[in-house]
C-alpha positions as CSV (number, residue, x, y, z in Angstrom):
1,M,51.7,99.4,47.5
2,S,48.8,101.7,46.8
3,A,48.9,105.4,47.8
4,V,46.4,106.4,50.5
5,L,47.7,110.0,50.8
6,E,48.8,112.1,47.9
7,I,50.5,115.5,48.5
8,R,51.1,117.7,45.4
9,G,52.8,121.0,45.1
10,V,52.1,122.1,48.7
11,V,53.3,125.6,49.6
12,K,53.1,127.2,53.0
13,A,54.6,130.6,54.0
14,F,54.7,132.6,57.2
15,G,55.2,136.1,56.1
16,G,58.5,136.1,54.1
17,V,59.5,132.7,55.4
18,V,58.6,129.8,53.1
19,A,58.2,126.7,55.3
20,L,57.0,124.4,52.5
21,D,58.1,125.1,49.0
22,G,56.3,122.9,46.5
23,I,56.3,119.6,48.5
24,S,55.1,116.5,46.6
25,A,55.0,113.1,48.2
26,S,52.8,110.1,48.7
27,V,52.1,107.7,51.6
28,S,51.2,104.0,51.0
29,A,48.8,101.8,52.9
30,A,50.3,99.1,55.1
31,A,53.7,100.8,55.1
32,I,55.8,103.0,57.3
33,T,56.9,106.3,55.7
34,A,59.5,108.3,57.6
35,V,59.9,112.0,57.2
36,I,63.4,113.2,58.1
37,G,65.4,116.4,57.9
38,P,67.2,118.9,60.1
39,N,65.4,121.3,62.4
40,G,63.6,123.9,60.3
41,S,63.4,121.7,57.2
42,G,59.6,121.7,57.2
43,K,58.7,118.4,58.9
44,T,56.3,119.8,61.4
45,S,54.8,122.3,59.0
46,L,54.1,119.4,56.6
47,I,52.3,117.3,59.2
48,N,50.4,120.4,60.4
49,V,49.2,121.0,56.8
50,I,48.2,117.3,56.4
51,T,46.2,117.3,59.7
52,G,44.6,120.7,59.2
53,F,46.4,122.7,61.8
54,Y,47.8,124.9,59.0
55,R,46.1,125.7,55.7
56,C,48.4,125.5,52.7
57,D,48.7,128.5,50.5
58,H,48.8,126.3,47.3
59,G,48.7,122.7,46.5
60,S,46.7,119.6,47.1
61,V,46.4,117.0,49.8
62,R,44.2,114.0,48.9
63,L,43.2,111.1,51.2
64,D,41.9,108.1,49.2
65,G,41.4,110.5,46.3
66,R,39.4,113.0,48.3
67,E,40.7,116.6,48.7
68,I,41.2,117.4,52.4
69,A,43.4,120.5,52.2
70,G,41.5,123.3,54.0
71,L,39.3,121.1,56.1
72,S,39.2,121.6,59.8
73,T,41.3,119.3,62.1
74,H,38.3,117.4,63.4
75,R,36.9,116.7,59.9
76,I,40.4,115.5,58.8
77,A,40.5,113.2,61.9
78,R,37.1,111.8,61.0
79,A,38.1,111.3,57.4
80,G,40.8,108.9,58.7
81,I,44.0,110.7,59.8
82,A,45.1,110.6,63.4
83,R,48.3,112.0,65.0
84,T,50.4,112.2,68.1
85,F,52.5,115.1,69.2
86,Q,56.2,115.4,70.1
87,H,55.2,116.5,73.6
88,I,52.9,114.0,75.4
89,R,49.4,115.4,75.8
90,L,47.4,113.2,78.1
91,F,44.2,114.1,80.0
92,Q,45.4,114.6,83.6
93,G,43.2,113.0,86.2
94,L,41.7,110.4,83.8
95,S,42.4,106.7,83.7
96,V,44.3,105.0,80.9
97,F,41.1,103.6,79.5
98,D,39.2,106.9,79.7
99,N,42.0,108.7,77.9
100,V,41.5,106.4,75.0
101,L,37.7,106.4,75.3
102,V,37.6,110.2,74.9
103,A,39.2,109.9,71.5
104,S,36.6,107.4,70.2
105,E,33.4,108.6,71.9
106,R,31.9,110.2,68.8
107,N,31.1,106.6,67.6
108,G,28.6,106.0,70.3
109,L,29.4,104.7,73.8
110,K,29.2,101.0,73.0
111,E,31.4,101.2,69.9
112,A,33.7,103.7,71.6
113,R,34.3,101.3,74.4
114,M,35.1,98.5,72.0
115,R,37.5,100.7,70.0
116,A,39.2,101.8,73.2
117,E,39.6,98.2,74.4
118,S,41.0,97.1,71.0
119,A,43.4,100.0,70.9
120,L,44.8,99.3,74.4
121,D,45.2,95.7,73.4
122,V,47.2,96.6,70.3
123,V,49.7,98.7,72.3
124,G,49.9,96.3,75.2
125,L,48.3,98.4,77.9
126,T,45.2,96.4,78.7
127,A,46.5,95.5,82.1
128,F,46.9,99.2,82.9
129,A,43.4,100.3,81.8
130,R,42.2,101.4,85.2
131,N,45.5,103.0,86.2
132,D,46.0,106.8,86.4
133,A,47.4,107.8,83.0
134,A,49.7,110.3,84.6
135,A,51.3,107.6,86.7
136,L,52.4,105.5,83.8
137,P,56.1,105.0,83.0
138,Y,57.3,107.3,80.2
139,G,57.4,104.6,77.5
140,H,53.9,103.5,78.4
141,R,52.6,107.1,78.1
142,R,54.0,107.2,74.6
143,R,52.1,104.0,73.8
144,L,49.0,105.5,75.3
145,E,49.1,108.4,72.9
146,I,49.4,105.9,70.0
147,A,46.4,104.0,71.4
148,R,44.3,107.2,71.4
149,A,45.2,107.8,67.8
150,L,44.2,104.2,66.9
151,A,40.9,104.5,68.7
152,I,39.4,106.7,66.0
153,G,39.9,104.0,63.5
154,P,42.3,105.9,61.2
155,R,43.6,105.1,57.7
156,I,46.8,107.0,58.5
157,V,48.6,107.4,61.9
158,I,51.1,110.3,62.0
159,L,53.6,110.0,64.8
160,D,55.7,113.1,65.7
161,E,59.0,111.9,67.2
162,P,57.5,109.0,69.2
163,A,61.0,107.7,70.2
164,A,62.0,111.0,71.8
165,G,63.1,110.4,75.4
166,M,62.9,106.6,75.1
167,N,65.6,104.3,76.3
168,A,67.0,101.5,74.1
169,T,64.5,98.9,75.4
170,E,61.5,101.2,74.9
171,K,62.7,101.9,71.3
172,I,62.8,98.2,70.6
173,E,59.3,97.8,71.9
174,L,58.2,100.8,69.8
175,S,59.7,99.3,66.6
176,A,57.7,96.1,67.2
177,L,54.5,98.0,67.8
178,L,54.8,100.1,64.7
179,R,55.4,97.0,62.6
180,K,52.4,95.5,64.2
181,I,50.2,98.5,63.4
182,S,51.5,98.7,59.8
183,A,50.8,95.0,59.3
184,T,47.1,95.5,60.0
185,G,46.9,97.8,57.0
186,N,47.4,101.2,58.6
187,A,49.7,103.7,56.9
188,I,52.2,105.2,59.3
189,V,53.9,108.5,58.8
190,L,56.9,108.7,61.2
191,V,58.6,112.0,61.9
192,E,61.7,111.1,63.7
193,H,65.3,112.1,64.4
194,D,66.6,108.7,65.5
195,M,68.2,107.5,62.3
196,D,68.8,104.0,63.5
197,L,65.1,103.6,64.2
198,V,64.1,105.2,60.9
199,M,66.5,103.1,58.8
200,E,65.5,99.9,60.6
201,I,61.7,100.0,60.3
202,S,60.8,102.3,57.4
203,D,59.6,101.1,54.0
204,H,60.0,104.6,52.5
205,V,61.9,107.7,53.6
206,I,61.3,111.3,52.5
207,A,64.1,113.7,53.3
208,L,63.4,117.4,53.6
209,N,65.5,120.5,53.7
210,F,64.5,124.2,53.5
211,G,60.9,123.2,52.8
212,R,61.8,121.0,49.8
213,V,62.1,117.3,49.2
214,L,65.8,116.5,48.9
215,C,65.1,112.9,47.9
216,S,62.8,110.0,48.7
217,G,63.1,106.3,48.3
218,A,64.0,103.2,50.2
219,P,66.0,103.7,53.4
220,Y,69.3,102.5,51.9
221,Q,68.9,104.9,48.9
222,V,68.2,107.9,51.2
223,R,71.1,107.0,53.5
224,Q,73.5,107.0,50.6
225,N,72.3,110.2,49.1
226,S,75.1,112.9,49.2
227,Q,72.7,115.8,49.8
228,V,71.0,114.0,52.7
229,I,74.4,113.2,54.2
230,E,75.5,116.8,54.0
231,A,72.2,118.4,55.1
232,Y,71.1,116.0,57.9
233,L,73.5,113.2,58.7
234,G,76.4,115.7,58.8
235,R,79.0,113.2,57.6
236,T,80.3,111.3,54.6
237,E,79.4,107.6,54.3
238,Q,82.5,105.4,54.2
C-alpha cells in the first residue's frame, strides 16, 4: 500500500516537557492506521501536529509528497486532511444536513450540497437529514461528525476516539462504517483506547509511549510486543 502521509523526526516540546520525541511513521491510502498508547504518550499531540493545531519544533510532515508542517489548520484541511474530536462538537440549532453542509460550503453551494448528501449517505444518516442534530442519539451524533469530515473530500480522515461512550451495537456499526470508508480509498487514522476495536479493524498499528514510537506493524505483531504489553495493555500475554 502506498504512503499518503509521511512523518519524519517530528519533535514537539512544551517548555521542558517533550510531547513528541522524534516521531517517524507513515499512513497508507485505503487502510486503517491505529495510534495507541497510554494517556500522555503523545497521541493527541501527534494528530494536532498533523492537522496544524500545533507547529512541530523539528521534523517533516508530508501529504502526497508535499510538506504541510507549519501550514494553518484550514490550509491543511483543504489539502486533504479532515478530523473529528474526542468530544462531539456539533453546531447547535442546525439540522443534520446543515451541520454537514457547513463543512463543505467552500466548494460552492451546488457542489457543497452534493458532498453533504453523499457524506450523509455514507454514514447512514440520510433519513435524519432534516432532524435537529442535537436531538440525535449518541451513536448517530458520532456518525454525523464523521460525515462532516467526509464532506470536505479528504485524502485522510483522523478520528479521535470515535468509539468513546458507544455501546456494543454502536461499536459494531462503527467498525462496519470505517471499513466502508477505507474501502473507497480514504486513509483513516484511528486514535482509540478500545483495543478490541483496534485489533479487529486496523491494518497497521503505531504504539506510542513518552512521545516515542515503541513499535509499529500489523495488529498481531503489536499485540505481542512486550514493551506494548507493559506500557499500555498492562498485562502479559498468555
